[in-house]
N, C-alpha and C positions, 0 to 999 in steps of 0.2 A: 713833625711827628712822622714816622715811617708808615707806609701803607699797611705793613704787618700789624702795627700797634692800632691803627685805625680799624682794621678788620676785626681784631680781637675785641676792641672796645665796642664795636657795633654788635658783635656776637654776644657779648656779655649783656648789653642793653636788651637784646632780644630775649635772653634768658630771664632777665629781670621782669620784662613785660609778661612773659609766659607765667612766671611765678605769681605775679600780682593778679593776673586774670584767673588763674587756678584758685588762688585764695578767695577771690570775690565769688567765684562759682561755688566753692565749698561753703562759704557763709550763706549764700543764697539758698542752697539745698538744706542746710541746717535750719535756717529760718522757716522755710516752707514745709519742712517735714511734718510738724504737728498739724498744720492747716490741711495739708493734702490728706493725711490719715482720716480726717473728719469730713472730707468733701465727698461728692458723689462719685459713682463708678467711673464715669467718663473722665472726670478731672484726675482721678488716680491713674487711669490708663495714660492720659496725655503726659502727666508729670513723670510717670515711669518711663515712657518712651523718650522724653527729654533727657532723663538720667542715662538711659541706655545709649542714646546718641552721644552724650558727652563722654561716657566711658569708651565708646568706640573711637572717638576723636583722640582721647588721651592715650589709648592703646596704640593707635596709629602713630602718634607723636613719639611714644616710647620705641616703637619699632623703627621709626626713622632715625631716632637717636642712636639706636644700636647698629645702624648701618652707616653712620657718619664716621669716617676715618679719624676726623679731628677728635671726636668723643672717644671712640674705641681705643685709640692709641694713647690717650691721656687719662682714661678712667683707671682708678686703682682696682686691684683684684678685690679688695675689701668692699668697695662700692658695688662692684658687679655681683659679688656673692650676696650682698644685701638685696639688690634688685632681684636676683634669682630666687632667694628665699621668699620674698614678698610676692613675687609672681606666682610661685607654686601655691602659696597660701590662697591667693585670690582665685587662681584656677580651680583649686579644690573646692572652695566655697561656691564658686559659680556653677561648677558641675553638680555639686550636691544640691544646690538650689534648683537647678534645671531638673534633675531626677525627681526631687520631692514634689515640685509644682506640676510637672508633667504627669506624674503618677496620680496626684490629687485630681487634676483636671480630667484625666482618663476615667477615673472612678466616677467623678461627678457626671461626666457626659454619658457614661454607660447607664447610670441610675436615671438620669433625665430621659434618656432614650427609652429605657424599659417602661418608664412611667408616662411616656407620651408628652413630655414637658419641654422638649427642645423647641427653640424658636423656629417655626416652620419657614420663615422667610430666609433666615441665615442658613438653615439646613439645606434649602433648595439651592442657594448660591453655591454652597459647598459641593452639592451633587453636580451642578453644571460645571464647576471648576474641575472636578474629577473626570467628567465626560470629555471636556476640552483637553485635559492633560493626556488622556488615553488616545485621543485623536491627534495628538501632537500639536495642538493649537495654543497651548499655554493656558494657565489657570485663570479663573475669574477671581479677583480679590477685591476686598473693600479696604481702602486705606485713606488716611488723611495726613 
């Protein structure tokens, strides 16, 4: 077998592995969806971050795919238009979600602040972060 055929065969196997992995991840999220909805706030945050991280990984893979000359020279225009249409749909949904949830959070934080119900510890960390940012030292964040 020629090196060319071996390379193509390996490339196709990699695509098969990616597809299988994505199908498994999709099933996992479908299975966990109702459980996460009924779980506590921290569990919802953790699972949402896992989902975001997988979306970022998938978007990075799509971006890499669109930079690969082997893909771009062989992809049909119909396939590329389909990807474009779905990309714009996802983008519009993501931006709409961001606007909606950011607006809701802003309103909620404003109300909690006016009512004196903000968590004082976290509010203080935020103040320290703002002070550090103004001094050019970087913000204080809490992450896991």
